[in-house]
C-alpha positions, -999 to 999 in steps of 0.1 A, spaced: -157 -678 -101 -152 -709 -116 -121 -718 -124 -101 -700 -155 -65 -698 -172 -57 -671 -193 -47 -684 -233 -55 -653 -248 -45 -615 -242 -52 -588 -263 -45 -551 -251 -26 -522 -260 13 -520 -262 17 -485 -257 56 -469 -262 85 -495 -264 96 -525 -249 115 -519 -213 130 -551 -212 110 -569 -185 104 -600 -211 137 -603 -224 157 -605 -193 126 -627 -183 138 -655 -206 176 -646 -198 169 -655 -160 152 -687 -175 128 -683 -152 96 -713 -161 61 -711 -170 42 -709 -135 24 -740 -129 -10 -727 -116 -25 -766 -103 6 -761 -82 19 -723 -73 33 -730 -43 63 -757 -35 63 -771 -1 102 -774 9 119 -807 27 120 -801 68 94 -797 96 84 -766 91 67 -769 60 83 -735 44 66 -727 12 85 -710 -19 69 -703 -55 63 -729 -81 88 -708 -102 123 -715 -81 115 -752 -72 151 -752 -61 143 -729 -35 167 -698 -46 155 -665 -42 153 -636 -67 165 -608 -49 169 -588 -81 157 -586 -118 176 -565 -139 214 -564 -133 217 -524 -136 195 -518 -104 209 -528 -70 189 -494 -54 163 -471 -63 187 -446 -77 193 -472 -103 158 -474 -107 156 -442 -119 183 -438 -137 173 -472 -159 140 -452 -165 161 -422 -179 180 -439 -203 146 -458 -214 126 -428 -217 149 -411 -244 141 -378 -220 102 -381 -221 76 -371 -202 81 -388 -165 62 -361 -140 29 -343 -146 4 -323 -131 -30 -309 -137 -40 -274 -122 -77 -266 -114 -95 -259 -149 -70 -268 -166 -84 -297 -198 -46 -310 -204 -12 -326 -180 17 -304 -184 51 -325 -178 85 -325 -165 110 -347 -187 129 -376 -169 160 -351 -174 143 -322 -160 136 -343 -128 169 -357 -124 185 -325 -128 159 -302 -104 160 -332 -77 198 -333 -82 197 -292 -74 174 -294 -48 195 -323 -30 227 -300 -29 204 -270 -17 197 -287 9 232 -294 16 239 -258 11 215 -250 40 240 -272 62 218 -309 61 245 -329 54 244 -362 29 241 -398 38 228 -419 62 234 -394 91 202 -369 73 164 -380 77 146 -362 53 110 -351 67 83 -350 42 45 -338 47 27 -338 17 6 -352 -5 13 -362 -35 27 -337 -61 56 -333 -80 79 -319 -56 69 -350 -30 87 -372 -61 118 -343 -62 121 -349 -29 126 -385 -25 151 -384 -62 172 -360 -42 173 -385 -9 187 -414 -33 210 -390 -51 226 -383 -16 222 -412 2 196 -395 28 164 -414 46 131 -402 37 102 -401 62 67 -394 57 41 -374 78 6 -374 69 -18 -350 81 -47 -378 98 -17 -389 117 -26 -358 143 -6 -333 156 4 -359 187 16 -388 163 35 -362 143 53 -345 169 65 -383 181 79 -393 148 94 -363 144 110 -365 177 119 -402 174 132 -400 141 150 -367 150 144 -348 122 163 -318 116 146 -305 84 111 -314 70 100 -302 34 58 -292 39 34 -284 12 7 -258 32 9 -234 56 -12 -253 77 13 -280 82 39 -254 85 19 -243 117 14 -275 134 53 -282 133 59 -247 142 30 -252 170 51 -285 181 86 -271 183 92 -272 220 85 -311 214 109 -316 184 140 -296 191 162 -309 165 135 -294 138 162 -265 122 149 -261 88 114 -263 70 107 -262 36 74 -256 20 59 -261 -13 33 -231 -12 35 -194 1 29 -188 35 14 -157 60 40 -133 72 26 -142 106 37 -176 103 71 -172 89 77 -145 121 63 -176 143 88 -197 129 115 -174 131 108 -166 171 109 -206 175 144 -201 158 137 -225 127 143 -213 94 120 -215 71 125 -217 33 107 -221 0 115 -249 -16 119 -228 -49 148 -211 -31 163 -239 -17 163 -258 -54 177 -220 -73 203 -223 -45 217 -257 -55 216 -256 -91 242 -226 -88 263 -248 -70 256 -289 -78 267 -311 -53 289 -344 -60 263 -368 -52 267 -399 -25 251 -425 -44 231 -451 -20 240 -493 -15 220 -521 -18 221 -522 22 214 -482 30 184 -471 45 159 -462 19 129 -449 39 113 -449 71 78 -456 67 60 -447 105 26 -468 106 -7 -456 113 -18 -489 136 -49 -493 156 -28 -489 192 -2 -469 207 22 -446 188 33 -452 155 64 -476 149 87 -468 125 95 -497 97 132 -496 86 132 -505 45 169 -505 28 171 -500 -12 175 -537 -11 142 -546 6 125 -528 -18 140 -538 -48 140 -574 -39 99 -568 -36 101 -559 -74 124 -585 -82 94 -611 -72 69 -595 -85 82 -590 -122 93 -626 -117 53 -637 -115 45 -612 -142 65 -629 -163 65 -630 -199 27 -623 -197 28 -585 -194 52 -566 -194 56 -529 -181 64 -507 -209 76 -466 -219 46 -455 -234 23 -463 -200 15 -437 -176 3 -442 -140 -22 -420 -120 -7 -413 -89 -35 -408 -63 -28 -432 -35 -9 -417 -7 29 -420 -9 32 -417 26 24 -452 21 44 -480 5 22 -495 -17 21 -462 -42 56 -457 -34 62 -489 -50 40 -484 -80 62 -453 -88 92 -470 -85 81 -497 -112 71 -469 -132 105 -452 -130 127 -485 -137 106 -486 -170 106 -452 -181 70 -445 -178 50 -417 -170 32 -406 -138 5 -382 -137 -8 -367 -100 -46 -362 -94 -53 -326 -89 -63 -336 -53 -96 -335 -51 -113 -370 -46 -144 -359 -70 -125 -353 -101 -106 -387 -96 -122 -399 -128 -118 -371 -146 -79 -368 -136 -80 -404 -148 -94 -397 -181 -77 -367 -190 -45 -380 -183 -55 -415 -205 -39 -439 -178 -30 -471 -190 -20 -483 -151 -48 -478 -126 -36 -490 -90 -69 -495 -69 -80 -504 -33 -110 -522 -33 -132 -494 -27 -121 -472 -52 -129 -504 -78 -163 -510 -62 -170 -475 -64 -164 -475 -101 -184 -506 -105 -214 -487 -87 -209 -459 -115 -218 -480 -144 -242 -498 -129 -259 -466 -121 -255 -453 -152 -269 -485 -168 -297 -480 -148 -310 -446 -164 -309 -458 -201 -336 -473 -223 -345 -509 -213 -332 -517 -249 -299 -503 -237 -299 -524 -208 -305 -554 -225 -276 -548 -247 -257 -539 -222 -258 -571 -200 -260 -590 -231 -226 -578 -238 -216 -582 -201 -226 -621 -203 -208 -627 -235 -175 -611 -225 -178 -632 -190 -180 -664 -208 -152 -651 -232 -132 -646 -203 -142 -678 -188 -125 -693 -220 -95 -678 -215 -95 -646 -234 -89 -610 -217 -92 -585 -249 -102 -550 -256 -111 -551 -292 -136 -575 -300 -173 -568 -314 -190 -568 -275 -161 -545 -265 -179 -517 -287 -206 -515 -265 -182 -503 -233 -167 -479 -252 -185 -454 -238 -177 -462 -205 -137 -471 -208 -135 -433 -225 -149 -420 -191 -112 -434 -178 -93 -421 -210 -100 -451 -230 -66 -470 -226 -67 -491 -187 -49 -523 -199 -37 -532 -155 -59 -526 -126 -39 -532 -96 -55 -537 -60 -42 -547 -28 -63 -545 10 -91 -560 16 -107 -584 -4 -126 -579 -39 -159 -599 -48 -152 -618 -73 -185 -608 -94 -170 -567 -89 -134 -582 -106 -149 -598 -135 -173 -575 -146 -144 -547 -143 -121 -570 -161 -152 -578 -190 -158 -538 -193 -122 -528 -196 -107 -558 -214 -78 -554 -192 -59 -578 -169 -64 -574 -124 -38 -580 -104 -42 -583 -65 -20 -590 -43 -11 -592 -4 16 -577 16 25 -553 44 51 -524 52 66 -546 67 77 -569 35 87 -539 11 49 -546 -7 39 -575 -21 46 -612 -8 19 -626 -30 1 -618 -62 -19 -637 -87 -4 -647 -118 -14 -630 -146 -27 -664 -160 -46 -666 -130 -83 -654 -134 -96 -673 -103 -106 -656 -73 -110 -656 -34 -74 -662 -27 -44 -637 -27 -27 -656 -51 9 -670 -59 39 -666 -35 65 -641 -44 96 -656 -54 111 -632 -36 101 -649 -6 95 -680 19 65 -683 37 48 -708 61 26 -711 85 27 -721 123 2 -741 144 -24 -725 165 -42 -754 184 -60 -729 206 -80 -719 172 -77 -757 156 -52 -745 133 -23 -765 121 2 -764 94 3 -799 87 -32 -791 77 -20 -762 56 -37 -737 77 -20 -720 104 -21 -693 132 4 -668 114 15 -666 79 54 -658 80 78 -643 55 116 -645 50 133 -632 26 154 -597 14 121 -581 10 117 -586 49 127 -550 67 151 -543 91 130 -541 121 112 -508 140 134 -482 144 148 -474 180 126 -503 189 142 -538 196 114 -552 220 89 -546 189 114 -555 164 122 -588 184 82 -597 189 80 -597 152 106 -609 136 124 -650 150 153 -660 154 150 -675 118 147 -643 106 109 -648 97 84 -622 101 51 -629 121 25 -613 99 -2 -614 125 -26 -631 95 -43 -664 100 -39 -677 66 -43 -712 43 -30 -729 16 -54 -741 -11 -52 -770 -30 -31 -757 -57 -6 -737 -33 -26 -706 -37 -26 -684 -4 -59 -678 13 -60 -651 43 -87 -661 73 -82 -631 96 -60 -616 121 -50 -633 150 -57 -611 178 -90 -605 167 -109 -639 169 -128 -648 198 -145 -680 212 -178 -679 223 -190 -700 250 -201 -733 231 -161 -737 222 -166 -723 184 -144 -696 177 -154 -666 153 -134 -644 131 -149 -607 130 -139 -597 100 -151 -622 81 -183 -614 96 -182 -579 89 -177 -588 55 -209 -606 51 -229 -580 63 -212 -553 44 -230 -568 16 -266 -561 30 -276 -526 8 -286 -510 46 -254 -516 59 -228 -489 63 -204 -499 93 -204 -527 114 -184 -537 146 -190 -573 157 -183 -586 188 -186 -614 210 -167 -636 241 -166 -668 259 -190 -658 286 -215 -657 258 -231 -682 227 -236 -657 203 -223 -626 185 -237 -587 185 -232 -564 168 -231 -524 165 -246 -508 131 -240 -474 120 -264 -479 82 -261 -462 49 -275 -427 56 -292 -427 21 -308 -460 23 -324 -446 56 -332 -413 40 -350 -435 10 -366 -459 37 -381 -426 57 -395 -413 24 -419 -445 16 -431 -446 50 -436 -412 56 -414 -409 87 -397 -376 101 -366 -365 118 -331 -363 109 -307 -388 107 -295 -395 146 -335 -394 151 -345 -420 130 -321 -445 141 -332 -437 175 -363 -457 156 -370 -494 165 -392 -496 134 -359 -489 116 -338 -513 135 -361 -542 130 -361 -533 90 -319 -534 92 -320 -564 114 -342 -583 92 -324 -567 57 -292 -581 78 -307 -617 84 -313 -620 49 -279 -614 41 -271 -638 58 -291 -665 49 -274 -659 14 -237 -660 29 -216 -690 39 -215 -680 77 -222 -707 104 -253 -700 126 -229 -694 157 -216 -666 133 -247 -646 122 -253 -617 147 -279 -623 172 -290 -587 182 -276 -551 169 -280 -513 182 -281 -486 156 -255 -460 159 -256 -430 141 -224 -415 140 -203 -428 115 -169 -446 130 -141 -419 117 -104 -411 119 -116 -378 141 -140 -394 169 -108 -421 169 -125 -452 162 -108 -454 128 -70 -452 119 -53 -430 95 -56 -462 70 -95 -468 77 -91 -496 100 -111 -499 131 -95 -500 164 -110 -529 179 -101 -523 214 -115 -486 209 -147 -503 200 -149 -525 226 -147 -502 252 -170 -473 239 -196 -495 232 -197 -515 266 -231 -503 277 -251 -514 245 -231 -550 246 -240 -557 281 -278 -545 268 -276 -562 242 -268 -599 256 -292 -589 286 -324 -587 262 -308 -616 246 -309 -637 280 -346 -619 285 -357 -632 257 -343 -667 264 -361 -663 302 -328 -660 316 -326 -624 333 -290 -615 324 -261 -607 348 -254 -567 346 -221 -563 334 -213 -601 322 -214 -591 287 -179 -574 280 -146 -590 287 -129 -569 310 -96 -579 298 -106 -563 265 -123 -535 283 -94 -518 298 -80 -496 271 -77 -459 269 -100 -437 272 -128 -434 253 -123 -414 220 -141 -380 209 -174 -389 205 -211 -370 203 -228 -401 209 -267 -407 203 -291 -426 225 -303 -452 201 -316 -483 215 -306 -518 219 -323 -552 212 -332 -576 185 -356 -585 160 -378 -618 164 -397 -616 139 -383 -606 108 -395 -584 82 -396 -594 43 -379 -566 27 -389 -572 -11 -397 -599 -34 -364 -617 -47 -343 -604 -72 -340 -617 -108 -310 -630 -125 -288 -602 -135 -278 -619 -170 -254 -642 -165 -275 -661 -181 -271 -693 -153 -305 -687 -141 -285 -677 -102 -305 -651 -79 -298 -621 -85 -297 -609 -51 -270 -634 -42 -252 -621 -76 -251 -583 -65 -241 -591 -28 -212 -609 -50 -207 -581 -71 -206 -553 -42 -173 -550 -21 -177 -543 16 -169 -504 18 -161 -503 54 -124 -493 70 -134 -520 95 -125 -548 71 -94 -540 68 -80 -554 99 -72 -586 81 -39 -566 64 -26 -556 97 1 -567 119 -4 -581 151 -39 -559 157 -16 -529 163 4 -505 150 23 -519 116 12 -507 86 7 -528 59 9 -525 20 -22 -531 26 -28 -501 46 -19 -483 14 -45 -500 -5 -72 -489 23 -59 -455 13 -86 -452 -9 -110 -441 17 -117 -402 10 -111 -413 -31 -140 -434 -32 -160 -411 -4 -167 -389 -33 -152 -405 -66 -180 -393 -89 -214 -372 -83 -230 -395 -108 -234 -425 -79 -251 -398 -56 -293 -400 -69 -302 -436 -79 -291 -474 -72 -285 -497 -106 -318 -516 -111 -320 -552 -112 -323 -573 -143 -350 -597 -154 -341 -637 -165 -344 -625 -203 -313 -603 -192 -330 -574 -193 -336 -551 -154 -362 -553 -138 -369 -515 -123 -381 -514 -90 -385 -475 -83 -398 -481 -44 -380 -521 -39 -359 -518 -8 -334 -541 -22 -324 -515 -50 -289 -509 -40 -276 -477 -28 -254 -460 -52 -233 -442 -21 -201 -456 -5 -204 -464 36 -193 -431 44 -158 -440 60 -140 -409 70 -122 -390 41 -89 -386 44 -67 -361 23 -45 -381 -4 -66 -414 0 -44 -437 21 -30 -414 31 -51 -424 54 -60 -443 36 -28 -502 22 
């Protein structure tokens, strides 16, 4: 996308000002310099800070009266004038029901008091487990923990029973608040391994059988309502937290080993929000009339962060019904103004829009793409608005989301520039894209609202100092503004891993810098860009280094690829890949060619593999991949990588060591076939680096008998696609690739810590796996059609270039990043 600077923003301003812009001016924070967004401090380490703080003095708080999360809610309570705070919607209902700020505060106080009356002490000695999807009781529990200075420890279903046991035991949880009977039963059945557990509070009814079983195990089982009622008749005196008190221990869902507990204080989290507000400056402010749709899992930092911001400004939160298929319906019913996203959700929204347009007649399609073209031009001139003449064309689309969205935030994996551009144009709203980790209490960087450029993760927040360190083996040098690891220091950095001093010392150095495990580089104007994960990069025999996530992201743009695992090592001179094709694409191809058989059988056909490889090669030609990065051989696999079969983390990230181990035989066979093609018989077993294949036992897996191999003569799957209506004569297939964000969890390893257990804000952000899987039934039937050079789509019903509208089929998770940054 061309460089663009926001010069005019015309959006709705719901409710009253919450004082953010006024406070920004009081603090004397300057305007952002988009040409020099970060400043290099004096010294050999080339440390950088935000251009907003040229003296290097970091911002740790924003509002004077907000030092803790308790203060954040109290500020909202005052600003809201007792307006709506928490909303919910039961299945079949056409409107939301609400609790006011005052009601939430009173109920949270009562619930916390009830816990204390049940024998749970107040203060930092109590760690309060919460095992539930997003709902009113989750937020009431969090506010109760803040009122009485308790420490909140979230659990989530996709961790699995073993991981939940480890967390409960390590955190010495005496009480866990659960949502449903199955969660209660999991804890009761594990009670022998978690001897500290004495009380389970459950939000919904449970059977007499479960009650009896809990009693036999010596566990007191109480309803949420009973605890709250007990507390309401004997309210306890609050014990308010201090900034240095621990707010939460967030256990990561990492790719290897057991989860690690990230310790975050109230001060850590408040520092992160302060940096965010400073970056937003006087160009955007949250207001009392804003409404936020809560669907990303509260078990992760990203959504917790979003909610804290809403509370701080007296805004409203509405919870989704819990069914991913109804997400857009919830958004429309709530009429949300703030829509937090992860890449897959945004991509799915984009696909829903284009799918709907493709079903209209040619006149409507011409009008739509003409309006889109004009809106893009307007944005490139620096104007973002939702009330122009061309905006009338998009009114019906906007109403599908309630018609009031004015800010979309996203984190996790990169999003294609054209996807962002199209969403920004259609909704006439700002899009804020950030990078961070659980260990950094949320974002480290975020784009300035005025910066409309892409392909980076924005500017450093003024709450942090960032530096890069050399990686000589990879030829990354800080002096060249590239480095092996992005290192972050500031009040937003976590206190360490709970009861794990060894891992803590590995990630936080003697100077207080947290080593993220992400390779980064500084762009000429001071923006930060992520290159890859340190531990995922491998070297080929000719000495070239390959960042596999980068390669996977490019191939995920291919219309046929649902999931992909790219592998290589120092004994070979090229990359190979395991590919899970999109089932809908396979079905369409099979129908066109009159192939019979189920999905697994079709994946075993050499003809299908040839088509997939040709399609991937087509995609690679349009990419920026270097020759040595391009995959030379593939093996088609019919089973999705999922949490259940052990290939993905609960946040839908690939467990690369597990994948390497499991596909060792196929990798060996692919390299053997390539050697035979070259006339050099391949030495059996040579293809896999044994150092990387010594991981734990294979995950549960049904397997398949897919043949391995490469394709010498790639087939041409379709004629060149035509211009999508940008008016610049560009090749449409390239533009459509740009329009698509990769949908596989594999790509999101780029935001994980040390390739291991750490959960990032990006993790929160991946949270969209389940939600995007079924976000709308509109994507089930057919793909958006191509547009000709006269701005009208070229309708080719049977062209393999037609994009499949469904997502990549990543494993669904309960509550999204719950699994699923």
